[in-house]
N, C-alpha and C positions, 0 to 999 in steps of 0.2 A: 504494500500500500504506500502511495506517495502522499506527502503532506507538504503544503505550501503556506507560508505566512506572508501576507502582503505587508510591505514595509511602510506604506503610507496610509493615512486614514481615508475613509470613504464617507460619502453622504448618501442618504436615502431621500429621494424625492418621490412622494406617493400621491397619486391622483386618485381621489375618491369620488364616488357617485353611484346612484342606484343602477345605472345602466352601463357601467364600465365593462362588465364581462360580455354583455350582449350587443355592444356597439362594434360593428365591423371596422377593422383597420385601426383599432386603438393603438396597438404596439407599433404599427408602421407609422402612424401619424406622429406619435411622440418621439420615436427613435429617429425619424427623419429630421425633426426639428433639432434634436440634439446633435445629429450629424452635421447639419448646416453650421452650428456653432462650434464644431470641432471638439465635441465632448464625447469621450470614449465611455461606453456603457460596460461596466464590469459584470453586472448581473441584472436580471429582470425577475421579479417575483409577482405573481398575480393571484389575487384572492377574489372572493365573490363580489366585493364592492370596491376593489382597489387594484391598482397596478403600481409597482414600485420600481424605480430605476436607481441602481447603485453606481455612483460615479466617484471619481477622485475628488476628495474634499476641496482641492484647489480649483476645481471646475464648477463648484456648486453654484456660484452666482450666475455664470453663463447658462447653466442648466436650468436654474430657476427662471431666468428671464425667458428662455425658450418655451418652457412648459406653461408658465403663467399666461403667456399670450394665448395659447390654445384653450386652456381651462376657462379663461375669461370670456371667450367667444363661443363656447360650446355648452349648451344647456344640459347635455348628458353628464357633465362632470361638475361635482359640487365644490371641491376644494383641492388645494395643493398643500401638503404638509411636508416639512423637512426635518430630518434628523441628521445631526452632524456628529463628527468625532466617533465614527464607527470603524470597525476593523473587519478584515475578511481572512478566513482560513479555508483552504480547499483541501479536501481529502479525496484522493483518486485511487481507484483500483478495481480489478475484476471481481473482487468480493461483493461489490454492490449488485452484480448480476447473478452471482453464483451461490450466495449464502443468504439465508433469512436473518432478520433481526439486526442488520448492520447499523441502521439508523437508530434503533433502540439502544444498542450498545454505545454508540457515539454520544447520544444524548445522556446516557447514564453516567459515563465517565465525567462529563462536564457538570452534570447535576451534583455529583459527589464533591466537586470543588466549588459549588455555588456559582457556576458560570451560566448566565442566562443566554439562550439563543434568541436573538431578536428576529432573525429571519433565516430560513433554511430553503435552499433551492437544490433540487436533485436532478440528476440525469442517469442514464444507464450505468455509468461508471464513476460517478463522483457526487460529492455533496459540497455545496458552498455555504459556509456558515458565516452569518453576519452577527457580530458581537459588539459589545462596547469596546472601544479602542483600548481602554485600560485592562481588559480581560484577554486580549488577543494572545499575547506572549504566553500567559499562563495556560490558555486553552491549547495552544500549539504544543507546548511542552507536555501537558497532561495527555493529550491524544497520542503523542509519540511514545510516551512512556506506558500509559495504562490501557490503551485500546487493544484488546485481544480478540481476534476474530478467528 
């Protein structure tokens, strides 16, 4: 299993609204606006009533300006909320595809150290953990030391 600790803080920009999930082109609309402003998206997380874009903290203001413009002009979206000073840890490996309970074990080792997962995005072979910036190094070390799959 590979583990990566991102060295710079990230920000979360979350667009909320009752129709976020059922509005066609939501991710394309927002990611295009971020691309125009030269903002790299590290991770996207979508819930029932929100979509969150995780970007480098240094790009937060450019990202906010790009997304606020769309939110203010579209009735499907209610608000834009921002969380700063977050960190990102990525865990990658074939274990995600081949073994059950990997996410449960990952959350368990962090829970034992009282580390809260703010957001979790998974794919076939990886998990991206969004945490408080101050918890990232501890989470990275804990996962590397205590996660047994």
